[in-house]
C-alpha positions as CSV (number, residue, x, y, z in Angstrom):
1,M,-17.1,-11.3,20.9
2,P,-17.2,-9.7,17.5
3,F,-15.6,-6.3,17.0
4,V,-16.7,-3.6,14.5
5,E,-14.1,-3.2,11.7
6,Q,-16.2,-0.6,9.8
7,E,-19.4,1.3,10.7
8,E,-22.2,1.7,8.3
9,S,-21.9,4.9,6.3
10,Y,-22.4,6.7,3.0
11,E,-19.9,8.8,1.1
12,D,-20.1,10.9,-2.0
13,K,-18.0,9.9,-5.0
14,I,-17.7,11.0,-8.5
15,L,-18.4,8.2,-11.0
16,E,-18.5,8.8,-14.7
17,G,-18.7,12.6,-14.0
18,K,-21.7,12.2,-11.7
19,K,-21.9,12.6,-8.0
20,V,-23.3,9.5,-6.4
21,K,-23.7,8.2,-2.8
22,V,-21.6,5.1,-2.1
23,Y,-22.9,2.8,0.7
24,K,-20.4,1.1,3.1
25,P,-22.0,-1.6,5.2
26,R,-21.3,-2.4,8.9
27,V,-18.5,-5.0,9.1
28,E,-18.3,-7.2,12.2
29,V,-15.3,-9.5,12.7
30,T,-15.0,-12.5,15.0
31,I,-11.5,-13.9,15.5
32,K,-11.2,-17.3,17.2
33,H,-8.6,-19.8,18.2
34,L,-9.9,-23.1,16.7
35,K,-8.3,-25.4,19.3
36,T,-9.0,-23.4,22.5
37,G,-12.1,-21.4,21.5
38,R,-10.5,-18.2,22.7
39,E,-11.9,-15.1,21.0
40,Y,-9.6,-12.3,20.2
41,L,-10.6,-8.6,20.4
42,S,-8.5,-7.6,17.4
43,D,-6.3,-8.9,14.5
44,K,-3.3,-7.6,16.4
45,E,-4.1,-9.7,19.5
46,A,-4.3,-12.8,17.4
47,E,-1.1,-11.9,15.5
48,D,0.7,-11.4,18.9
49,D,-0.5,-14.8,20.0
50,V,0.9,-16.5,16.9
51,N,4.2,-14.6,17.2
52,S,4.6,-15.3,20.9
53,P,7.4,-17.7,21.8
54,V,5.3,-18.7,24.9
55,T,2.5,-20.3,22.9
56,D,2.4,-23.0,20.3
57,T,-0.3,-21.1,18.3
58,T,0.1,-21.1,14.6
59,Q,-1.7,-19.1,11.9
60,D,-3.6,-22.3,11.0
61,D,-5.1,-22.2,14.5
62,I,-6.8,-18.8,13.9
63,S,-10.2,-18.4,12.3
64,R,-11.4,-15.0,11.1
65,N,-15.2,-14.7,10.3
66,V,-16.6,-11.6,8.7
67,N,-20.2,-10.6,9.0
68,I,-21.5,-7.9,6.6
69,V,-24.6,-6.1,7.9
70,V,-26.6,-4.3,5.2
71,G,-29.1,-1.8,6.6
72,P,-32.6,-1.5,5.3
73,G,-32.0,1.8,3.5
74,A,-28.9,0.6,1.7
75,L,-30.6,-0.2,-1.6
76,G,-32.6,3.0,-1.8
77,S,-36.3,3.6,-2.2
78,K,-36.3,3.0,-6.0
79,T,-35.2,-0.7,-5.7
80,N,-37.8,-3.3,-6.5
81,L,-36.9,-6.6,-4.8
């Protein structure tokens, strides 16, 4: 089950002396054990599994997939695609 690492948002920044809105897309992460198929709910949970003396899980067994979701308004109304 993916977890949200960053919610979609906008923030104001000063670039070249001008105030502009900077878009931050929604970031969804799925962390999975490649051998067992187990899905972790956080990076910490996967790290704890790797560091556990009870399991034989190594860092090579862990897959981290990142899905970037760009909302429809992210490019602005003046964009011509």
